N, C-alpha and C positions, 0 to 999 in steps of 0.2 A: 503587573508582573511580566507582561509582554508587550512590546511595541507593535509588532505587525502581525499578529494573530490573536484570536480569541481562544481561550482555553477554558474548558468547563469539566470538571471531575465530579460526577454525581451518579450516584446509584449504581456503581459498577462499570460505567461507561465514560470514557474520556473522549470528549469532543474537541477537535482541533480544527479551526477554520481560519484560512489565510485572509489577511485583512489589510491588502494594499489595492483597493479597488481603483484608484486613480491610475495605475499601470497594470491593470488587469492581473494583479497578485504576482507580478514578476519577482523573481528570486534575488535578493541582494544578500550580502553576507550576515546581516542582523537576522533576517527572516530565516535563512538556512539554519544559523545556529539556533533560533528559537524552536524550529521544528525539531531538531535533533534533541534539544533540551526537554521539549514537550513529550517526546516518545520516551525519553530516559525517565521522566516522572511517572509516565504509565507503567513502565516496567517495574519500577520499584515500589509501587503500591499494590500489594497484595489483594486489595479489594477490587481492583480494576480487572474486568473480564474480556473487554473488547474496547478497540480504539476506532473512532471516526475520523477521517480526514477529508476536509471539503474546504469550501472557500465561500466568502460572503457574497451576496448577489446571486443572479442567474446568468450571467454573461460569460464569465470566465472562471475556470479553475485555476490556471496558472499559465502565464505566457512565456514561461522559460526564464532564462538568465536576464537579468537587468543590465543590458549592455551599456547603459549610461551610469552604472554604479562606479563609484571610483576605484573599488578593488579590481574590477575587470580592465578598467582603462589602462592600468600598468602592464597588462598583457602577460602578467605571470599565471598562465593557465595551469601550470604544474602545481603550483601552491593553492590555487583556487580549488581545483579538484580534490587534491589529497587533503586539505585541511577543512573544507566546507562541504563540498557536495559528496564526496565518498562516506564520511562518517554518518551523514544524514541518511543516505540509502541503507547503509549497513545497519543503522539502528531500526529501521523499519523492517528489514529482512530478518533480524536476529531478534527482535522482541518475541518471546514465546507466547504470544497473544494475537488474536486475529486483528488485522487492519484493514478496515473496509473504507474504500474510497468513493465518496458521494461526487460523481462527476457532473457538476452542475452547468459546465460550459466548456469553452476551448481548452485544450491542454496541448501546448505545442513546445517543441525543443525539450529542455530539461524539466518543463511542466509535464509533457506525456511521460517521461521517465519517472518521474515522482508519482504520478498516478499508477503506472504499470508496476512500480515497485511495491504496492500494496498487495494484500493477498486475495482481495475480492474487489472488483470495481463494478458499481452500479451507476449507469449513465442516463442523463436525459436524452432523449431522442434529438434534442437541440445541440447536444455536444459533439464535438470532433476531436480527433488526435492528429498530430503531425510531427514528424521527425524532420523539422525544418532546418536542422543543423547545415544541411548541404547548400542551403540559400545564402550562407555566409561563409562558404568554403571549410566548414568543419564537419566532423563525423560525430554520430550520437555518442553521447556521454551519460553520466549519472547512472550507469548500470544498463543502459538500453541496449548496448551492444551484446550484453550477456542475456538479458530478460526476453527481449523481443523474439530472437530466433526460436527460443523455447516455448514462446507462446504460439507463433504463426508459422515457424518453420524457416529454413535457412533462406530458401529463394524468395519467399514473400517478404521476409525481413529486409533482404537486400533491396528489393524493389521500393519498399517503404522508405528506406534510409536514403537510398541514392536519388529518389525523386522529391522526397519530402512532401509528397501530396497529402491533402487532407482526407482523413478517413472518417466518415460519419459514424456516429455510435452503432448505429444499425449494422453497419458493415463490420465493424470492430467486433460486435458480438458474433456475427457469422463466421469470422475468421478465428474466433477463439482468443482474441486479444483482451475482451472483457467478459465479465459473467452475464450481465443483463443490461438490456436498453429498454427503457420505458418512457411513456409520455411525461412531460415536464409536470404535469398535474399529479402523476403517481409516484414521482421521484421520492418525495419525503416519506410517504408511507410505506414504499417498497423498502427503502433504506432502513426505516425503523423497525420492520418485520425482521430484517436480517440481524440488526443489532440485537433485538430481544431474544432471537434465536440463540446468538452467541453468548448473550448474558446468562442464559439458563442451561448452556451445554457444559460438558465436563472440560474445564479450561486447560488442564494439564494435558489431557489427550490431544485437543486442538493444537496446543503449543507444540507438542511432540511431533505431531502430523507435519506441522509447518517446518520445523527445524530438520526433520529427516527427509522431507520432500526437497528442500532447498539443497541438502547435501547430495541427493541423488543425481543432481544435474552435473556433478563432477566425480562420481564415484562408480565403482564397477559392483556386480552383483555380490560377491562375497563381502565387501564392505557394507553394503547396504543390509545384507542379512544380519551381519553383526550389530549394525545400529539398530535394527528392529528388535533384535534380542535384548539389547541393552535397555532401551526406552520401554519396551513392553514389560520388562521385569519391573521398572520403576513405576509404571502406570498401574501394575497389578497390586501395588502395595499402597495406592491412594485410597482415601475415603470415597471418592467418586467411584472408583471401579467396584468397591464393596455395595454403594448405593445402586449402582446400575445393575449389578448381577442380582442382588436381593429383589430390586424392582421387576426385573425380568422374571425371575422365578415366581414372584407374587402377582405378576400380571398387572402391575400399576405403574403409573407414570414416575420416573425417578426425579427427585429433587437434588440436582447436583449443586454442590457449594464451592466447586473450583479448587477443592482440597484433596 
């Protein structure tokens, strides 16, 4: 079904794993389109409650754009970003389900942007991120110029972008760029616990939180109050709300179905 990624949809969890190990999972136009397609499949399936994005192996998550790829050699950057990278990032940001990144290794350039576009990043202590665009005379793209300042602040984001320095996962956690940094030995079990949490959480509420918080980055308070009102009304009509309320009153653990 896919050429450059592994896709598994089982038990309410979609697992997407980049699979170009010979180039450290560099992004070419086929892989980018496949990531976008995989996210679309996860969004369309009502049984899916959470998405995992990772890469094969333990060395690299994504080394960024494949600079040897034919579609980049034409130097039509406008077309490349508009028709490939931007739809991929928007698909991840707009899917009303949590997307967890298992950051197993290096994430540089657009690879770092891809990781940070996810809702929650859990990294191995062996991983690092770098906005290395500056090393080839470019600026961050694939959403990094929007997301990074909102994670770490404008001054720190500028420092990271203008130097392209490597940020170890431990430092990335301290500055708020990622959620967790754990040992390589604990990475899989930590990620699995997080996936299981979201698998049994009220999916529509989680999705609404994601969409509303995304909107908050470019809205004022009155707009956000209206959004909260709108989505809270919708959530109050869901089966999960009724289950949560009844379970709270009965002092039992809720059994959310994502509906």
